[in-house]
GUKOL-579439 format. One record per residue: residue number from 1; z, y, x of N, C-alpha, C, O in turn. Coordinates in steps of 0.1 Angstrom, whole numbers, plus 5000, padded with zeros to 4 digits. Example, Ala and Ser with C-alpha at 12.3 -4.5 7.8 and 13.67 -1.06 7.14 Angstrom:
2
   seq     nz     ny     nx    caz    cay    cax     cz     cy     cx     oz     oy     ox
     1   5078   4943   5132   5078   4955   5123   5078   4967   5132   5085   4967   5142
     2   5071   4978   5128   5071   4989   5137   5079   5000   5129   5080   5011   5134
//
This chain:
232
   seq     nz     ny     nx    caz    cay    cax     cz     cy     cx     oz     oy     ox
     1   7967   1313   5739   7975   1320   5750   7982   1332   5745   7976   1341   5738
     2   7995   1333   5748   8003   1344   5743   8009   1351   5755   8014   1345   5765
     3   8007   1364   5755   8012   1373   5766   8022   1382   5761   8020   1388   5750
     4   8034   1383   5768   8045   1392   5763   8049   1401   5774   8048   1397   5786
     5   8052   1413   5771   8057   1423   5780   8069   1430   5774   8068   1435   5763
     6   8080   1430   5781   8092   1435   5776   8099   1444   5786   8100   1440   5798
     7   8105   1455   5781   8114   1463   5789   8127   1464   5782   8129   1458   5772
     8   8136   1471   5788   8149   1473   5782   8147   1479   5768   8155   1476   5759
     9   8137   1487   5767   8134   1493   5754   8120   1490   5750   8114   1497   5741
    10   8114   1480   5756   8100   1477   5753   8096   1462   5755   8101   1456   5764
    11   8089   1457   5745   8084   1443   5746   8070   1443   5741   8067   1448   5730
    12   8061   1437   5749   8047   1436   5746   8042   1422   5745   8044   1414   5754
    13   8035   1419   5734   8030   1405   5733   8015   1405   5731   8010   1413   5722
    14   8008   1397   5739   7993   1395   5737   7991   1381   5731   7996   1371   5736
    15   7984   1381   5720   7981   1368   5714   7966   1365   5717   7957   1373   5712
    16   7963   1355   5724   7949   1352   5728   7943   1343   5717   7950   1336   5710
    17   7930   1345   5716   7923   1338   5705   7920   1323   5709   7908   1320   5712
    18   7930   1315   5709   7928   1301   5712   7932   1293   5700   7943   1295   5694
    19   7924   1283   5695   7926   1277   5683   7938   1267   5683   7943   1264   5672
    20   7942   1262   5694   7952   1252   5695   7966   1257   5691   7971   1266   5698
    21   7972   1253   5680   7985   1258   5676   7996   1255   5686   8005   1263   5688
    22   7995   1244   5693   8005   1240   5703   8006   1249   5714   8016   1250   5721
    23   7996   1257   5717   7996   1266   5728   8001   1280   5725   8003   1288   5733
    24   8005   1282   5712   8010   1295   5708   8025   1295   5708   8031   1289   5699
    25   8031   1301   5717   8046   1302   5718   8051   1315   5713   8049   1325   5719
    26   8056   1315   5701   8060   1327   5694   8072   1325   5685   8076   1314   5683
    27   8077   1336   5679   8087   1335   5669   8082   1339   5655   8090   1342   5647
    28   8069   1338   5653   8064   1342   5640   8068   1332   5630   8067   1319   5632
    29   8074   1336   5618   8079   1327   5608   8077   1333   5594   8077   1345   5592
    30   8077   1324   5585   8077   1327   5570   8090   1322   5564   8094   1310   5566
    31   8097   1331   5557   8110   1327   5551   8110   1332   5536   8102   1340   5533
    32   8119   1327   5529   8120   1332   5515   8131   1324   5507   8136   1314   5512
    33   8133   1328   5495   8142   1321   5486   8135   1318   5473   8128   1326   5467
    34   8136   1305   5468   8130   1301   5456   8140   1301   5445   8151   1295   5446
    35   8137   1308   5434   8147   1310   5423   8139   1307   5409   8127   1307   5409
    36   8147   1306   5399   8142   1306   5385   8151   1315   5377   8159   1323   5383
    37   8150   1315   5364   8158   1324   5355   8173   1321   5356   8181   1330   5353
    38   8177   1309   5361   8191   1305   5361   8197   1306   5375   8209   1304   5377
    39   8189   1308   5385   8194   1309   5399   8185   1302   5409   8173   1302   5407
    40   8191   1297   5420   8182   1291   5430   8177   1278   5426   8182   1271   5418
    41   8165   1274   5432   8159   1261   5429   8158   1253   5442   8152   1257   5452
    42   8166   1242   5443   8166   1233   5454   8155   1223   5454   8152   1218   5443
    43   8149   1220   5465   8139   1209   5466   8125   1213   5463   8116   1205   5463
    44   8122   1226   5461   8109   1231   5458   8100   1229   5471   8105   1232   5482
    45   8088   1225   5469   8079   1223   5481   8071   1236   5483   8064   1241   5474
    46   8072   1241   5495   8065   1254   5498   8054   1251   5509   8057   1245   5519
    47   8042   1255   5506   8030   1252   5515   8024   1265   5518   8020   1273   5509
    48   8022   1268   5531   8015   1280   5535   8002   1277   5543   8002   1268   5552
    49   7991   1283   5538   7978   1280   5544   7973   1293   5550   7972   1303   5543
    50   7969   1293   5563   7963   1304   5570   7949   1305   5565   7941   1296   5567
    51   7945   1316   5558   7932   1318   5552   7921   1317   5563   7910   1312   5560
    52   7924   1323   5574   7913   1324   5584   7911   1311   5592   7900   1309   5596
    53   7922   1304   5595   7921   1292   5603   7922   1279   5596   7920   1268   5601
    54   7927   1279   5583   7931   1268   5575   7942   1260   5581   7945   1249   5576
    55   7950   1265   5590   7962   1259   5595   7972   1258   5583   7973   1268   5575
    56   7978   1246   5581   7987   1244   5569   8001   1241   5574   8003   1232   5583
    57   8011   1247   5568   8025   1245   5571   8032   1242   5558   8028   1247   5548
    58   8043   1234   5559   8050   1232   5547   8065   1231   5550   8070   1229   5561
    59   8073   1233   5539   8088   1233   5540   8093   1229   5526   8086   1230   5516
    60   8106   1226   5526   8113   1223   5513   8125   1232   5512   8133   1233   5522
    61   8127   1238   5500   8138   1247   5498   8151   1239   5499   8152   1228   5493
    62   8161   1244   5506   8174   1238   5507   8183   1240   5495   8178   1245   5485
    63   8196   1236   5496   8205   1237   5485   8207   1251   5480   8212   1253   5469
    64   8204   1260   5488   8206   1274   5485   8192   1281   5481   8192   1293   5479
    65   8182   1272   5480   8169   1277   5476   8161   1284   5487   8150   1289   5485
    66   8166   1283   5499   8159   1290   5510   8150   1281   5517   8152   1268   5518
    67   8139   1286   5522   8129   1279   5530   8126   1287   5543   8127   1299   5543
    68   8122   1279   5553   8118   1286   5566   8107   1278   5572   8109   1266   5575
    69   8097   1285   5576   8085   1279   5583   8084   1286   5596   8080   1298   5596
    70   8086   1280   5607   8086   1287   5620   8074   1284   5628   8066   1274   5625
    71   8071   1292   5638   8060   1290   5648   8047   1289   5641   8039   1280   5644
    72   8044   1298   5632   8031   1299   5625   8022   1308   5633   8027   1317   5640
    73   8009   1307   5631   7999   1316   5637   7998   1329   5629   8001   1328   5617
    74   7995   1340   5636   7994   1352   5628   7981   1351   5620   7972   1344   5623
    75   7981   1360   5609   7970   1360   5600   7974   1362   5586   7985   1366   5583
    76   7965   1360   5577   7968   1362   5562   7969   1348   5556   7962   1339   5558
    77   7980   1347   5548   7984   1334   5542   7984   1334   5527   7985   1344   5520
    78   7981   1322   5522   7984   1319   5508   7996   1309   5507   7995   1299   5513
    79   8006   1313   5500   8018   1305   5499   8019   1299   5485   8019   1306   5475
    80   8019   1285   5484   8020   1278   5471   8034   1271   5470   8038   1265   5480
    81   8040   1273   5459   8053   1267   5457   8053   1258   5444   8048   1263   5434
    82   8058   1246   5446   8057   1236   5435   8071   1229   5433   8078   1226   5442
    83   8074   1226   5420   8086   1218   5417   8084   1213   5403   8079   1219   5394
    84   8089   1200   5401   8088   1194   5388   8094   1202   5377   8106   1207   5379
    85   8087   1204   5366   8092   1212   5355   8089   1227   5356   8093   1234   5347
    86   8082   1231   5366   8079   1245   5368   8064   1247   5370   8057   1238   5375
    87   8059   1259   5366   8045   1262   5369   8044   1264   5384   8053   1269   5391
    88   8032   1261   5389   8029   1263   5403   8028   1278   5406   8021   1285   5399
    89   8034   1282   5416   8033   1296   5420   8024   1297   5432   8025   1290   5442
    90   8014   1307   5431   8005   1309   5442   8005   1324   5446   8002   1332   5437
    91   8008   1327   5458   8009   1341   5463   7999   1343   5474   7999   1336   5484
    92   7989   1352   5471   7978   1354   5480   7981   1367   5489   7989   1375   5485
    93   7974   1367   5500   7975   1380   5508   7987   1382   5516   7991   1394   5518
    94   7995   1372   5520   8007   1374   5528   8003   1376   5542   7999   1366   5549
    95   8004   1388   5547   7999   1391   5561   8011   1389   5571   8022   1394   5569
    96   8008   1382   5581   8018   1378   5591   8013   1383   5605   8003   1380   5610
    97   8022   1392   5611   8019   1396   5625   8026   1388   5635   8036   1381   5631
    98   8021   1388   5647   8028   1380   5658   8042   1384   5660   8045   1396   5660
    99   8051   1374   5661   8065   1376   5664   8072   1383   5654   8082   1390   5657
   100   8068   1382   5641   8075   1388   5630   8080   1378   5620   8074   1367   5619
   101   8091   1381   5614   8096   1372   5603   8092   1378   5590   8097   1389   5587
   102   8084   1372   5582   8079   1377   5569   8086   1370   5558   8085   1358   5557
   103   8092   1378   5549   8099   1372   5538   8090   1372   5525   8084   1383   5522
   104   8089   1361   5519   8082   1360   5506   8090   1352   5496   8090   1339   5497
   105   8098   1359   5488   8106   1352   5478   8097   1347   5466   8087   1353   5463
   106   8102   1336   5460   8094   1330   5449   8103   1329   5437   8114   1324   5437
   107   8097   1333   5425   8104   1331   5412   8096   1322   5404   8085   1325   5399
   108   8101   1310   5401   8093   1300   5394   8096   1301   5379   8107   1306   5374
   109   8086   1298   5371   8087   1298   5356   8086   1284   5351   8078   1276   5356
   110   8094   1282   5340   8093   1268   5334   8080   1266   5328   8074   1274   5322
   111   8075   1253   5330   8062   1250   5325   8056   1238   5332   8063   1231   5340
   112   8044   1234   5329   8037   1223   5335   8033   1226   5349   8029   1237   5352
   113   8033   1216   5358   8029   1218   5372   8014   1221   5372   8009   1227   5382
   114   8007   1217   5362   7992   1219   5362   7989   1234   5359   7978   1239   5361
   115   7999   1242   5354   7998   1256   5352   8001   1264   5364   8010   1259   5372
   116   7995   1275   5366   7997   1283   5379   8000   1297   5375   7994   1303   5366
   117   8009   1303   5383   8011   1318   5383   8006   1323   5396   8012   1320   5407
   118   7996   1332   5396   7990   1337   5408   7993   1351   5410   7992   1359   5401
   119   7998   1355   5422   8002   1368   5425   7995   1373   5438   7995   1365   5448
   120   7990   1385   5438   7984   1391   5450   7995   1399   5456   7999   1409   5450
   121   7999   1396   5468   8011   1402   5474   8007   1416   5479   7996   1419   5484
   122   8018   1424   5479   8017   1438   5485   8023   1437   5498   8033   1430   5500
   123   8019   1445   5508   8025   1445   5521   8038   1452   5521   8038   1464   5516
   124   8049   1446   5525   8062   1452   5525   8063   1464   5534   8056   1463   5545
   125   8070   1474   5531   8071   1486   5540   8079   1483   5552   8076   1489   5563
   126   8089   1475   5551   8098   1471   5562   8101   1456   5562   8100   1450   5551
   127   8105   1451   5573   8109   1437   5574   8124   1437   5572   8132   1444   5578
   128   8129   1429   5562   8143   1428   5559   8150   1417   5566   8162   1415   5564
   129   8143   1409   5574   8149   1397   5580   8151   1398   5595   8156   1389   5601
   130   8147   1409   5600   8149   1411   5615   8150   1426   5618   8145   1435   5610
   131   8157   1429   5628   8160   1443   5632   8150   1449   5642   8151   1460   5646
   132   8141   1440   5647   8132   1444   5658   8123   1455   5654   8117   1455   5643
   133   8122   1465   5663   8112   1476   5661   8100   1473   5669   8101   1470   5681
   134   8088   1475   5662   8076   1470   5669   8064   1478   5665   8064   1484   5654
   135   8054   1479   5674   8041   1484   5671   8031   1473   5673   8032   1466   5683
   136   8021   1472   5665   8011   1462   5666   7997   1468   5667   7993   1476   5659
   137   7989   1463   5677   7975   1467   5679   7967   1455   5674   7967   1444   5680
   138   7960   1457   5663   7952   1446   5657   7940   1443   5665   7936   1449   5674
   139   7933   1432   5661   7922   1427   5668   7910   1437   5668   7903   1437   5678
   140   7909   1444   5658   7898   1454   5657   7900   1465   5668   7891   1469   5675
   141   7912   1470   5669   7915   1480   5680   7914   1474   5694   7910   1481   5703
   142   7918   1461   5695   7917   1455   5708   7902   1455   5713   7900   1457   5725
   143   7893   1453   5704   7879   1452   5707   7873   1466   5709   7865   1469   5718
   144   7877   1476   5701   7871   1489   5701   7877   1499   5711   7869   1508   5715
   145   7889   1498   5715   7895   1507   5724   7889   1506   5738   7887   1495   5743
   146   7885   1518   5744   7880   1518   5758   7890   1514   5768   7901   1520   5768
   147   7887   1504   5776   7897   1500   5786   7890   1499   5800   7879   1493   5801
   148   7896   1504   5810   7890   1504   5824   7890   1490   5829   7901   1484   5830
   149   7878   1484   5831   7877   1471   5836   7881   1460   5826   7883   1449   5829
   150   7881   1464   5813   7884   1455   5802   7897   1448   5805   7899   1436   5802
   151   7907   1455   5809   7920   1450   5813   7929   1451   5801   7933   1463   5797
   152   7933   1440   5795   7941   1440   5783   7955   1446   5785   7961   1450   5775
   153   7960   1445   5797   7973   1451   5800   7974   1466   5796   7985   1471   5792
   154   7963   1473   5798   7963   1487   5795   7965   1491   5781   7968   1502   5777
   155   7964   1481   5772   7967   1484   5758   7981   1488   5755   7985   1494   5746
   156   7990   1484   5764   8004   1488   5763   8006   1503   5763   8014   1508   5756
   157   7997   1510   5771   7998   1524   5772   7993   1532   5760   7994   1544   5760
   158   7987   1525   5751   7983   1531   5738   7994   1533   5728   7992   1539   5718
   159   8005   1527   5731   8017   1528   5721   8026   1539   5726   8025   1544   5737
   160   8035   1543   5717   8044   1554   5720   8054   1551   5731   8059   1539   5732
   161   8057   1561   5739   8067   1560   5750   8064   1550   5761   8073   1546   5769
   162   8051   1547   5763   8047   1537   5773   8037   1544   5782   8027   1549   5777
   163   8038   1543   5795   8028   1548   5804   8026   1538   5815   8035   1529   5818
   164   8014   1538   5822   8012   1530   5833   8020   1534   5845   8021   1546   5848
   165   8026   1525   5852   8035   1528   5863   8028   1532   5875   8016   1529   5877
   166   8035   1538   5885   8029   1542   5897   8024   1531   5907   8016   1533   5916
   167   8029   1519   5904   8025   1508   5913   8012   1501   5908   8008   1491   5915
   168   8007   1505   5897   7995   1498   5891   7983   1500   5899   7978   1512   5900
   169   7978   1490   5906   7966   1491   5914   7961   1477   5918   7969   1470   5923
   170   7949   1474   5914   7944   1461   5918   7938   1461   5933   7934   1450   5938
   171   7938   1472   5939   7934   1473   5953   7946   1475   5963   7944   1475   5975
   172   7958   1476   5957   7970   1478   5966   7973   1465   5972   7968   1454   5969
   173   7983   1465   5982   7988   1453   5988   8003   1453   5986   8010   1461   5992
   174   8008   1443   5978   8000   1434   5970   7995   1441   5957   8000   1451   5952
   175   7984   1436   5951   7978   1442   5939   7987   1438   5927   7994   1428   5927
   176   7986   1446   5917   7994   1443   5905   7994   1455   5895   7989   1466   5898
   177   8001   1453   5884   8003   1464   5874   8017   1464   5869   8024   1454   5869
   178   8022   1477   5866   8035   1478   5861   8034   1489   5850   8025   1497   5849
   179   8045   1490   5842   8046   1500   5831   8060   1506   5831   8070   1500   5836
   180   8061   1518   5825   8073   1524   5823   8074   1527   5808   8065   1533   5802
   181   8085   1523   5802   8087   1525   5787   8100   1533   5785   8111   1530   5789
   182   8099   1545   5778   8110   1553   5775   8118   1557   5787   8130   1559   5786
   183   8111   1559   5798   8118   1563   5810   8126   1553   5818   8133   1556   5827
   184   8125   1540   5814   8133   1529   5820   8126   1525   5833   8114   1527   5835
   185   8134   1519   5842   8129   1514   5855   8121   1502   5853   8123   1494   5844
   186   8111   1500   5862   8102   1488   5861   8109   1475   5862   8105   1465   5858
   187   8121   1475   5869   8128   1463   5871   8133   1456   5858   8136   1445   5858
   188   8134   1464   5848   8138   1459   5835   8127   1453   5827   8129   1448   5816
   189   8115   1453   5833   8103   1446   5826   8104   1431   5826   8110   1425   5835
   190   8098   1425   5816   8097   1411   5816   8083   1408   5809   8080   1412   5798
   191   8075   1400   5817   8061   1396   5812   8060   1381   5812   8063   1375   5822
   192   8056   1376   5801   8054   1361   5800   8041   1358   5795   8035   1365   5787
   193   8036   1346   5799   8023   1341   5794   8026   1327   5788   8029   1318   5796
   194   8024   1325   5775   8027   1312   5769   8042   1308   5772   8045   1296   5774
   195   8051   1318   5772   8065   1316   5774   8069   1314   5788   8081   1312   5791
   196   8060   1315   5798   8063   1314   5812   8061   1328   5818   8051   1335   5816
   197   8071   1332   5826   8071   1345   5832   8059   1347   5842   8056   1338   5850
   198   8053   1358   5841   8043   1362   5851   8047   1375   5858   8038   1382   5864
   199   8059   1378   5858   8065   1390   5864   8070   1387   5877   8078   1378   5879
   200   8066   1395   5887   8072   1394   5901   8084   1405   5901   8081   1416   5903
   201   8096   1400   5899   8107   1409   5899   8111   1416   5912   8118   1426   5913
   202   8106   1410   5923   8108   1415   5936   8101   1429   5938   8107   1438   5943
   203   8089   1429   5933   8081   1441   5935   8078   1447   5921   8070   1457   5920
   204   8083   1442   5910   8083   1447   5897   8069   1449   5892   8066   1459   5885
   205   8059   1440   5895   8046   1441   5889   8041   1427   5885   8048   1417   5888
   206   8030   1427   5877   8024   1414   5874   8010   1413   5881   8003   1423   5881
   207   8007   1401   5885   7994   1399   5892   7984   1393   5882   7972   1393   5885
   208   7988   1389   5870   7980   1383   5860   7974   1394   5851   7981   1401   5845
   209   7961   1394   5850   7954   1404   5842   7946   1397   5831   7934   1394   5834
   210   7951   1395   5819   7942   1389   5809   7931   1397   5804   7932   1410   5802
   211   7919   1391   5803   7907   1399   5798   7909   1402   5783   7915   1395   5776
   212   7903   1414   5780   7904   1418   5766   7896   1408   5757   7899   1408   5745
   213   7887   1401   5763   7879   1391   5755   7888   1380   5750   7884   1373   5741
   214   7899   1377   5757   7908   1366   5754   7919   1370   5745   7927   1362   5741
   215   7921   1383   5742   7932   1388   5735   7929   1391   5721   7919   1398   5718
   216   7937   1386   5711   7934   1389   5697   7943   1400   5692   7938   1408   5683
   217   7956   1400   5696   7965   1410   5690   7975   1414   5701   7979   1406   5709
   218   7980   1426   5700   7990   1431   5709   8002   1437   5701   8000   1444   5692
   219   8014   1433   5705   8026   1439   5698   8035   1444   5709   8038   1438   5719
   220   8040   1456   5706   8050   1463   5715   8063   1463   5707   8064   1470   5697
   221   8073   1457   5712   8087   1458   5706   8095   1468   5714   8095   1467   5727
   222   8101   1478   5707   8108   1489   5714   8122   1490   5711   8128   1501   5712
   223   8128   1479   5706   8142   1479   5703   8147   1467   5695   8140   1461   5688
   224   8160   1464   5697   8167   1454   5689   8160   1440   5690   8155   1435   5680
   225   8159   1435   5702   8152   1422   5705   8161   1410   5700   8173   1411   5698
   226   8154   1399   5698   8161   1387   5694   8168   1381   5706   8165   1385   5717
   227   8176   1370   5704   8184   1365   5714   8176   1358   5725   8181   1357   5736
   228   8164   1354   5723   8156   1347   5733   8153   1356   5745   8150   1351   5756
   229   8154   1369   5743   8152   1378   5754   8165   1383   5761   8165   1393   5768
   230   8176   1375   5759   8189   1379   5763   8191   1378   5778   8202   1381   5783
   231   8181   1372   5785   8183   1371   5800   8181   1384   5807   8184   1385   5819
   232   8177   1394   5800   8175   1407   5807   8185   1417   5801   8186   1429   5806
//
């Protein structure tokens, strides 16, 4: 189950701990370029394995050496790249956050496929393949942070420039929750669950309150959204 919350300057995503990959609606992807000493390598097979779940994804480098694996689950990955006439490349520790595009370029070395070049990846300081600005609350923080009523929506207010709106009350008529980000009006909010809106735009609140027990990760996007959010 994926929960998203977005304002004109704010977007919040909840990733629920559900094992079924088909239920995860997100833009999380792995991209990169495969090269050797002479330039790009076309036709290389790229396999990404989620270390925590063993989910496996694969792609083939195109004529420009680029590969793209979309709709992957968040987590830590091992990326293996193989091509005839080259040593196998194994890159460990590729960390992927929800709704982020993570670039992992590969440089192959001439040799036998039975030989391997193993690299432990460093976490990049910035993402070079998207302009989205975001904050992520990891699973440890989701569990440890004190929340009134174990309401996962309140995690939004732990990020910068976000406060709980004046309409938030489960005892009001009608009950619901709203947020204000960077001083914007609540009408600019958008909340979705598994890609389906749960926002009542007439009264600018949501009635759906996911339990913190069902949430694995929270991401707040606060600028430069992708085209899929262009309806607002």
